[in-house]
C-alpha positions in Angstrom: 0.0 0.0 0.0 1.4 3.4 -0.9 2.1 5.8 1.9 -0.4 8.7 1.7 0.5 12.2 2.8 -1.7 13.9 5.4 -2.7 16.5 2.9 -4.0 13.9 0.5 -5.9 12.1 3.2 -7.5 15.2 4.6 -8.4 16.5 1.1 -9.9 13.1 0.1 -12.0 12.9 3.3 -13.3 16.4 3.0 -14.1 16.1 -0.7 -15.9 12.8 0.0 -17.9 14.5 2.8 -19.0 17.1 0.3 -19.9 14.6 -2.4 -22.0 12.5 0.0 -23.7 15.6 1.6 -24.4 17.1 -1.9 -26.5 14.1 -2.7 -28.7 14.6 0.3 -28.9 18.4 0.3 -27.7 21.2 -2.1 -24.0 21.4 -3.0 -23.9 24.9 -1.5 -25.4 23.8 1.8 -22.9 20.9 1.9 -19.9 23.1 1.3 -21.0 25.8 3.8 -21.7 23.1 6.4 -18.2 21.7 5.9 -16.8 25.2 6.0 -18.5 25.9 9.3 -17.5 22.5 10.8 -13.8 23.1 9.9 -13.9 26.7 11.2 -15.4 25.6 14.5 -12.4 23.3 15.0 -9.5 25.7 14.0 -9.0 26.9 17.6 -8.6 23.3 18.8 -6.5 22.2 15.8 -4.3 25.1 14.7 -3.0 23.1 11.6 -6.5 23.4 10.1 -5.6 26.9 9.1 -3.9 25.1 6.2 -7.3 23.8 5.0 -9.4 26.1 2.9 -13.0 25.4 1.9 -14.5 27.6 -0.8 -18.0 27.8 -2.1 -17.6 27.1 -5.8 -21.2 27.8 -6.8 -20.3 31.1 -8.4 -16.6 30.5 -9.1 -14.9 29.0 -12.0 -12.8 26.9 -9.7 -14.1 23.3 -9.5 -12.4 22.1 -6.4 -13.8 23.6 -3.2 -11.2 21.9 -0.9 -7.6 23.1 -0.8 -5.1 21.5 1.7 -1.6 22.9 1.9 1.3 20.5 2.2 2.3 22.2 5.4 -0.2 19.8 7.1 2.1 16.9 6.1 4.4 17.6 9.1 1.6 17.2 11.6 1.5 14.0 13.6 -0.9 11.4 12.1 -2.7 10.9 15.5 -3.6 14.6 15.5 -4.9 14.5 12.0 -7.0 11.4 12.9 -8.5 13.3 15.9 -9.2 16.3 13.8 -10.9 14.2 11.1 -12.9 12.5 13.8 -14.1 15.8 15.0 -14.8 17.2 11.5 -16.9 14.1 10.6 -18.9 14.1 13.8 -19.4 17.9 13.6 -20.5 17.7 10.0 -22.9 14.8 10.7 -24.3 16.8 13.6 -24.5 20.1 11.7 -26.3 18.4 8.7 -28.8 16.9 11.1 -31.4 14.8 9.4 -30.0 15.8 6.0 -26.9 13.6 6.7 -28.9 10.4 7.0 -28.6 7.6 9.4 -25.7 5.8 7.7 -23.7 9.0 6.8 -20.5 7.7 8.4 -20.9 4.2 6.9 -21.4 5.7 3.4 -18.3 7.8 3.9 -16.3 4.7 4.8 -17.7 2.8 1.7 -16.9 5.6 -0.7 -13.4 6.5 0.5 -11.5 3.5 -0.9 -9.5 0.9 1.0 -6.1 2.7 1.0 -7.7 5.8 2.6 -9.7 3.8 5.1 -6.7 1.9 6.2 -4.6 5.1 6.4 -7.1 6.8 8.6 -7.4 3.7 10.8 -3.6 4.0 11.2 -4.3 7.6 12.3 -6.6 6.2 15.0 -9.9 6.9 13.3 -12.1 3.8 12.9 -15.2 4.8 10.8 -17.0 1.5 11.7 -16.7 2.3 15.4 -17.7 5.9 14.8 -20.9 4.7 12.9 -21.6 2.4 15.8 -21.2 5.2 18.4 -23.5 7.3 16.3 -26.2 4.6 16.2 -25.9 4.0 20.0 -26.3 7.7 20.6 -29.3 7.9 18.4 -30.9 4.9 20.2 -30.2 6.5 23.5 -31.9 9.7 22.5 -35.0 7.7 21.6 -35.2 5.9 24.9 
């Protein structure tokens, strides 16, 4: 398996989050929700200043996610924690628009190399989906 750089992994995860969310809501709403989610976490994870999310609705630029290579020097466990928080914040901020199996769909669409790399970073999407399901069941009880 090729070694993936942090910048590649973060960009791929964020782009996949937008793609999944765009199918369930508008593209603009998906991008703005991700933008808000990342911005909420910039105080906690200073390296997220190297991540830029742009609303491309009225721009000629096609790619809404830019991740600078400066993030490659950050420890992979910190990247894993930040991705965990971005995914859970995004899922929470989208609310019912995310869908019950949002995290499972993310895992299925990411590809084996990326899933195994983020698992090495300490982020298990299968466990995260299970935690989400348990929390949802707890709310109903």
